[in-house]
N, C-alpha and C positions, 0 to 999 in steps of 0.2 A: 203273269210275273208284270213288273210297273217297265213304264218305256228307259224309265232311268241310268237300269241295270242298262238293258241292250244299249244304248247311249256312253256309260263307260268306258263296257269290253269292249265295243265295236266290234258290226257285222251280226248274221248271223248266231242266235244259240246255236248249241253241240246239239246232237239228235238226242242228247238224254235232257236235255236244260241245260235251266243254270240251277243246279242240285247244291247246297247248304257247303259241300264237301267240295264243288266247284268252285265257288265263290271264296272260299276260305282258301283253295290254295292261290287262288290271285293275288286278293290280297298280301297275303304271304309272299310270295315274288317280290310284289309291288313295295314293300316294307322293306324288304330284304337288299332290296336292288336302289335303296333311297339313302342305309345307313353311314356308306362310306360319305353322303356329305351331309350326312348330320356329325360326324366324327370329326370332318375337316373344321366346322363349324363350333360345334363345342373345343378344341384344341385351338383355334383364333382367341375365341371368347375366354379362353382360360388363360392363356399369356395375356389379351391385352389390361383381363384384371389382375393379372397378378405385376405388372411392371404399371400399371396405374395406382395402384397402394404402395410402389415405394417408390415412387415421385412423392418430392416433398416439396415446401414452400423455399425452399431454401432455393438462394442462383448458385445452385455445384452443378461440380460436368456431371456428375453420379446422376440429379435428380434429372438434369438435363437430358443425358442418355435416356434414362430412364420415363422420361414422356416422348420424346423420338421410339423410342422402341413399340409403348402404348400406341402414339398414335399413329403409327403403321400398322399394327397388329388390328385394331378398329378401324381403319381403311381395307384392311385386308380381310378382314371379316363382313363388311360392305359387298361386298364383291362377289365372298362364298358366299352368301345369304342371295345374293341374285342372280346367278347362278342356277343355285339349288329349287330357287321359285320358278324359272326356267325350263327344269328341270322334272321337277312335279308337273309344271302344267304338259308339258311335254306327252307325260307317264296318262296324266287325268283325262289329255284326251291319243291314247294308244297310241300313239305318235312311236317311232321308234327311240328310242332310247340314246341320250345324251352321254358325255361321259359323265361322268360324278364329280360332282359340285367338291 
């Protein structure tokens, strides 16, 4: 087997080796663990998109409010992406799982 597989999962392979079923189960768990972070990023991006579409060119209270909310959502989206990337990197190196983004 490739040394890269050992590096991804860390440690010695199980006695039965790295079967396709074993690798698939590890990948499935990793993807399930990332679902919360992906959902948070998607939600923040939807909020930003909706409020940006509401921003008009006229200087009205409604347009200013839409711009404020969109700006906040974009800032939050950046933070969520940074947390997601950090958590992804930890999982890639088989470190303890962080809190989902």
